[in-house]
C-alpha positions in Angstrom: 8.0 27.5 19.2 11.7 26.9 18.9 13.4 29.9 17.4 16.2 30.2 14.8 19.7 29.5 15.8 21.2 32.7 17.1 24.5 33.9 15.7 24.8 31.3 12.9 24.2 31.0 9.3 21.1 28.7 10.1 18.7 31.6 10.2 16.3 31.4 7.3 17.8 28.3 6.0 14.5 27.2 4.4 13.2 30.7 3.5 10.5 30.7 0.9 10.3 26.9 0.8 7.0 24.9 1.3 7.1 21.8 3.4 4.7 19.0 4.2 5.3 17.2 7.5 3.2 14.2 8.3 2.5 13.1 11.8 3.3 16.6 12.8 0.7 17.0 15.7 3.0 15.7 18.4 6.6 14.7 19.3 9.2 14.7 16.5 6.9 15.8 13.7 5.8 18.8 15.7 9.5 19.8 16.4 10.2 19.4 12.6 7.2 21.6 11.6 8.1 24.3 14.2 11.8 24.6 13.2 11.1 24.5 9.6 8.6 27.4 10.1 11.2 29.2 12.2 13.7 29.0 9.3 11.3 30.5 6.9 9.3 27.5 5.4 5.5 27.5 5.0 4.3 24.3 6.5 1.5 21.9 6.0 1.0 20.3 9.4 -0.5 16.9 8.7 -1.8 14.7 11.5 -4.7 12.3 11.6 -4.7 12.7 15.4 -4.9 9.0 16.2 -3.8 7.2 19.4 -0.3 5.5 19.5 -1.7 2.3 18.0 -3.3 4.4 15.1 -6.9 4.1 16.4 -9.3 7.2 16.5 -8.9 10.7 15.0 -8.4 14.2 16.4 -7.5 17.3 14.5 -6.6 19.2 17.8 -2.9 18.3 17.9 -2.3 19.6 14.3 -4.3 22.7 15.1 -2.1 23.3 18.2 1.0 23.2 16.3 -0.3 25.5 13.6 -1.4 28.1 16.2 2.0 28.0 17.7 3.8 28.5 14.4 1.4 31.4 13.4 1.7 33.0 16.9 5.6 33.1 16.3 5.1 34.8 13.0 5.4 31.7 10.8 3.0 30.3 8.0 1.2 26.9 8.5 -2.1 25.1 7.9 -3.7 22.0 9.2 -4.2 18.8 7.2 -5.8 15.8 8.8 -5.9 13.3 5.8 -4.8 9.7 6.3 -1.4 9.6 4.6 -1.8 5.7 4.1 -5.0 6.5 2.0 -4.1 7.0 -1.7 -6.6 9.9 -2.2 -5.9 11.3 1.2 -2.2 11.5 0.4 -3.0 13.1 -3.0 -5.1 15.8 -1.3 -2.2 16.5 1.1 0.1 17.2 -1.7 -2.5 19.3 -3.5 -3.4 21.3 -0.4 0.3 22.4 -0.1 0.4 23.5 -3.7 -3.1 25.2 -3.6 -2.4 27.0 -0.4 1.2 28.1 -0.8 1.7 27.9 -4.6 4.2 25.2 -4.8 5.8 22.1 -2.8 9.5 21.8 -2.0 9.8 19.4 0.8 7.9 16.2 1.9 8.8 14.8 5.4 7.2 11.5 5.9 7.1 11.1 9.6 3.7 9.6 10.4 3.8 6.3 12.3 2.3 4.0 14.8 3.5 1.3 17.2 2.0 -2.1 18.0 4.9 -4.0 19.6 4.5 -7.8 20.1 6.8 -10.8 20.1 6.5 -12.7 16.7 4.9 -15.7 18.3 2.1 -13.5 19.7 1.6 -11.0 16.9 -1.8 -10.7 15.3 -2.5 -10.1 11.7 -4.0 -6.8 12.5 -0.9 -5.6 14.4 1.3 -6.5 11.5 -1.0 -5.0 8.8 -1.6 -1.7 10.8 2.0 -1.0 11.2 3.1 -1.9 7.7 0.2 0.1 6.2 1.0 3.3 8.2 4.7 3.3 7.9 5.3 1.9 4.4 2.2 2.9 2.5 2.1 6.1 4.5 5.6 6.9 3.1 4.9 5.6 -0.4 1.6 7.4 -1.2 2.6 10.9 -0.4 6.0 10.4 -2.0 4.5 9.0 -5.2 2.2 12.0 -5.6 4.9 14.5 -4.8 7.3 12.8 -7.1 4.9 12.8 -10.0 4.3 16.6 -9.4 8.0 17.2 -9.3 8.6 15.1 -12.5 5.9 17.1 -14.5 7.5 20.3 -13.4 10.9 19.2 -14.2 9.7 18.3 -17.7 7.6 21.4 -18.2 10.5 23.7 -17.4 13.3 21.4 -18.9 15.3 21.6 -15.7 15.7 19.9 -12.4 13.6 21.0 -9.5 15.2 21.5 -6.1 12.9 19.3 -4.1 13.3 16.9 -1.1 11.8 13.8 0.3 12.8 13.0 3.9 11.6 9.7 5.3 11.7 8.3 8.7 13.5 4.9 9.3 14.6 3.7 12.9 17.5 2.0 14.5 14.9 -0.6 15.4 14.7 -1.4 11.7 18.2 -1.0 10.4 19.9 -2.7 13.3 16.9 -4.7 14.8 15.2 -4.8 18.1 13.3 -7.8 19.6 9.6 -7.4 19.9 9.4 -5.2 16.8 9.2 -7.4 13.8 6.5 -5.4 12.2 7.8 -1.9 13.0 11.4 -3.0 12.2 10.4 -4.5 8.9 8.6 -1.4 8.0 11.5 0.9 9.0 14.0 -1.3 7.2 11.6 -1.2 4.1 11.6 2.6 4.4 15.4 2.6 4.3 15.4 0.5 1.1 12.7 2.7 -0.3 14.8 5.7 0.3 17.9 4.4 -1.4 15.9 3.3 -4.5 13.8 6.4 -4.8 16.9 8.5 -4.5 18.4 6.8 -7.5 15.1 7.2 -9.5 14.3 10.8 -8.7 18.0 12.2 -9.0 17.4 13.0 -12.6 14.5 15.4 -11.7 16.5 17.2 -9.0 14.8 15.5 -6.1 17.0 14.2 -3.1 15.7 11.4 -1.0 17.0 10.7 2.4 15.9 9.1 5.7 16.2 10.1 9.3 16.6 7.4 12.0 15.6 9.5 15.1 17.0 8.8 18.5 14.4 10.5 20.7 11.9 10.1 23.3 8.4 10.2 22.0 5.1 8.8 23.0 6.0 5.8 20.7 9.1 5.1 22.8 8.5 6.5 26.3 8.2 3.7 28.8 10.3 1.3 27.0 12.9 1.7 29.6 13.7 4.0 32.5 15.8 7.0 31.7 17.6 9.6 33.8 16.8 13.3 33.5 20.0 13.8 31.7 19.1 11.0 29.2 15.6 12.4 28.7 16.9 15.8 27.8 19.4 14.4 25.4 16.7 12.5 23.7 14.2 15.4 23.5 12.8 15.4 20.0 14.0 19.0 19.3 17.5 17.6 18.9 16.5 15.6 15.8 14.9 18.6 13.9 18.1 20.5 12.9 19.1 17.7 10.7 15.8 17.6 9.0 15.9 21.3 8.4 19.4 21.1 6.8 18.1 18.2 4.6 15.0 20.3 3.6 17.2 23.3 2.6 18.9 24.0 -0.7 22.3 23.4 0.8 21.6 19.6 0.7 21.2 19.3 -3.1 24.1 16.8 -3.3 23.1 14.7 -0.4 20.8 11.9 -1.3 20.2 8.2 -0.8 21.4 8.1 2.9 19.9 7.2 6.3 20.9 9.7 9.0 21.0 9.0 12.7 20.2 12.0 14.7 19.2 12.8 18.2 20.4 11.5 21.5 23.8 13.1 21.3 24.4 11.4 18.0 24.7 12.4 14.4 25.9 9.9 12.0 25.3 8.2 8.6 24.2 4.6 8.8 26.1 2.4 6.3 24.0 0.0 4.3 24.5 -3.6 3.5 27.9 -4.6 2.0 29.0 -8.0 0.6 31.2 -9.6 3.1 33.5 -12.6 2.6 33.0 -14.7 -0.4 33.8 -18.3 -1.4 33.6 -20.6 -4.5 30.0 -21.8 -5.0 29.4 -25.4 -4.0 26.9 -27.5 -6.0 26.5 -30.2 -3.5 24.7 -28.9 -0.3 26.2 -31.7 1.7 29.6 -29.9 1.3 28.3 -26.6 2.3 28.8 -26.8 6.0 32.5 -26.0 6.4 32.2 -23.4 3.7 29.3 -21.5 5.3 30.7 -21.7 8.8 34.1 -20.4 7.2 32.3 -17.4 5.8 30.5 -16.9 9.1 33.9 -16.8 10.9 35.2 -14.1 8.7 32.1 -12.0 8.4 31.5 -9.0 10.6 28.7 -9.3 13.1 25.4 -7.6 12.7 25.1 -4.4 14.4 23.1 -3.9 17.6 20.8 -0.9 18.5 23.7 1.2 19.3 25.1 0.8 15.8 28.0 -1.3 16.9 28.7 -5.0 16.5 26.7 -7.3 18.8 28.6 -9.1 21.3 
């Protein structure tokens, strides 16, 4: 288990807080859970234990992470509910509260991958990815948000809670072969911005991480050097999540943060570009539209910079 940062003020950054991390049996989610525990959080390690494409179930990965956390002196429990199931998501939130007495942080990290070019994508490949990523973010968030709203009203003051979602550069910038995954991840970015506005009154911040890391979902997509593999290790994403989970981030909300791979950045959302006077006759729109296009910034590529 990764330890606290030596010689910094990071030690115990999440002391006393209770966090749920979905998809935490492997990869990035496991690194989140372990570093949160190392900084004092009690963690519900959720993982259905399915294959990369979402099929099957196995509680072993989540159990392994929990054992590692406990062996290092932390507090953690296993949850194997399907976060894309309405009642499973409710049970997940209830388990955190029943086990540790409260809930402060929800990290929505669970996901699957079923890459295919649009012309060959099946309905099942589309539905499976959209369900796990989008509904698997919505359902736990909805149950957690309702709990925090009730607490805020009961005590007549804001709570100090966090939702941390998982977007992707594949979604916010776009990557061929991933219309399903990219659409889900762009949807999560929009969900994050809107939920942040809705829940601010209750003291809940909502942000998203766009991880740049090598996981079982991304390994094999292209050859990497040893240096690149180290730079893209999932542990390099976790510090940003731990900070977002802490009480220090109370005024940081509605943002998508790129983290890992030697990068820490805030992704900027859509902005209105060049404008022109409306034209009622579509036959006259050609020069107007091409004039706007000539003045508009190009869309960003996977590196966050303008496409060539």
